[in-house]
N, C-alpha and C positions, 0 to 999 in steps of 0.2 A: 574498637579506636578509640584512644582517647578524645578528650574535649579538645586540646590543643590540635591534634592532626586533624579535625572534623574543621574546626576553622581554618586552617591552611589549606585545606582542600576548596573551602567555599572563597576563601581568599583568592585564591588562582582562578577559579571559575570568574570571579568580578573583574581580574586582569587579564584576563585570557581574551582572543577574539575569537570567539565560535563561528563555526562554519553552521548554517543555520538550513535546516530541512524542511521545506513547506511539502508534506506527504497528504495526495490528494485520491479519493476512490473516483474512478470514472462515475459518469452519470448515469441516469436510467436506461435500459436498456426497452429494443421493441420485443422483447421478450420476459420481461419481466413480471408482467402480469399474470404469467403462467409458471413462474416461479421454475423455471428449467433449469439444469447444472451446465454451463457453458462456461467451463474451464479454458482451453485453449480454444475454442468455437470461436470464430469471426461473425461476428454479430454486430449489429449499429445500435447508435442511441434513439431513443423515441423522440418526439420533440418535447415530451418535461426535462428530457437528460439535455438536450441542447438549452432549454431554458436554464436550468440549475446552472449549467457553467457559464453562461452568460452573465446569470447573478453572481457565480463565483468570482470570474473575471474583476469585477465592480470590487468585490471585497480584497482582492490582492493588488489593485491597480497602483497604491500607496505602497506598497513592500516594499520596492527596488529589488526584485527580484534579478539577477545576474544570467541564471540559465534556465533551460528548460528541459526535463527527460520524462518519456514516456516508456511503456512498455510495446512492443511492437505492434501490438495487434490492433484491430480497426477502432474497436471503442475507447483505447486511451489515445490512440493519436488525434480521434476527431475532440475529444474531451481536451486535452493537449493544446490543439491547434486553436481552438476559441478563446482560450487564454492567451497563447502566445500570439494571436492576432491583433487582441487589446493591449499588450503588453511589447507588441513590436519585437519578439524573441524567435526566433527559428527552435521549433521542437527538435528533439534527438531520440529517437525510438533506440530502446537497449532491446535485445529479445532474452537478456537475464529478468529481465523484470516481467515477463509474461507470469500469468493466472496458472496455480496449479492446473499440469494437464490430467483430467478426469477420464482418459482411457474410455471403456465401453460405457463408461455411465453421460460421457458428453452427450448434450439436448434433452436427455430425460428429464421427466418429470420426479419429484420424492415420490410422489404414487408408484412410475413405472419402477423407480429402485427398489422398495418396498418391498414390490410384487415381484421382480425377476433377482433381486440379488439382495434377501433378506438376511443371509447370513453374514453377508459382507459389510451390510450396513452396522451391524451388530459388531463386528471387528473393529471398523474406523470407530464406533463411538467409544469403544474401550481403549485404542491406542492411537489416537489422530495421527501423534506425531509419526509414529513409522506404518502404518496401513498404506499400501498400493494399491488402487485400485488395477484391474488388469488392464495392461498397456498404457498405465498412467503410472500416475507420479507419487510420492509420498511426500508430506510437510516435511521429513526432514530432506529429501531431495531436494525440493524449493529452495528451504533455507541454504542450502550449500553454493547454490547458483547466485541469489538474489544479497544476501549479505556480504560476501568477499567483492560485488562489484558496486554496491553500496558504498564501501569503504573505500574502494577506491576512487570512487567519485569526490567523495569528502577530502581525502587527502592530496586530491589535486585541484581542490578548489578550497582551499584555506581562507575563513574569513569570507567566503561568498554567500551568497543565498540561491539557495538550488530549490526548484520544484521538483518535484516527481509526482507524476501521474500513472498510478498504478492501479491494483485490483484490491479484493476485499483479503483473500488467503494473502496475497504480497506485503499488504500494508499489516495486517496482524503478526508476520513475520518478523517486519522490522521494529514494529511497536515491543512486540516481546522480549527482541534483543537489547533494545534500549532500556527495556526496565528488568533485564535478567530472569525472565519468567522461561518456565520450560515450554516447548512449542505445542505440549499437551494442554496448557492451559489459554491457548490461542481463540477459542470459542465464546472465552469470556470478553474477549475486545470487540466491543460492537464496531462498525465501519460502515453509516448507510451512505447511499449514493452521494456523490459529489461532498463527502465530508472532509474536511480540512483538520488535519494534524499537524503540529510545529513541534519539532526538536531541534533543539542547541547540542550540536557536538562541540564540545569542549576540549584541551590536552586530558584531561581529568576525567572524563566519560561523557555523556550526551545524559542532557534535561530536559525531560518533556514538560513543554509549555501551553500546550492545546492538544487536546483529542476529541475527533467526531464532533467538531463544529459544523454544523446545520440549520443551526438558529434565523442564519441570514436568507435561508432558501423560502 
């Protein structure tokens, strides 16, 4: 791409009104200390997780957010409602934003998975994009439900500021899509509990302004 075309694309971004996505991961869980795999299991926030979102709600108070969405699992609903109560916005749960379904791994610790499913764990490490846990999903499956729904929300809220409270895997999928990365590269994208990412969606494409902010916690 020539210098002129690059300049024109940057000029479009300066004059185009973006739709801003505030992408957040849910807070710490009652299972977090045990490091259990809880894809679509319904687990609750622990007290630390609740406190994280009380602080995050203060961080977001002046951002003039228009709408709040979350996955329909308890941990994201609870997280989103803490912010929603502060901002006086009703959360809208969406099933497409659920975490990856981990099938027979659900509720197990890493040690238990290493003991009972060593071959599957190795296969997942080799191809995280397409490996599907028994009775579960692959990250390609997650991508197919998350990205079209996100694009639909963005298209229907042009120029607005949208908060989405989701999960580590879902957030990585969204960020990888914005960066143009292969899904196999999502392990390099850190997403801490209650982290904040900010992505501006222009007509010319997304611009990531912030990733994995947790310094205020």
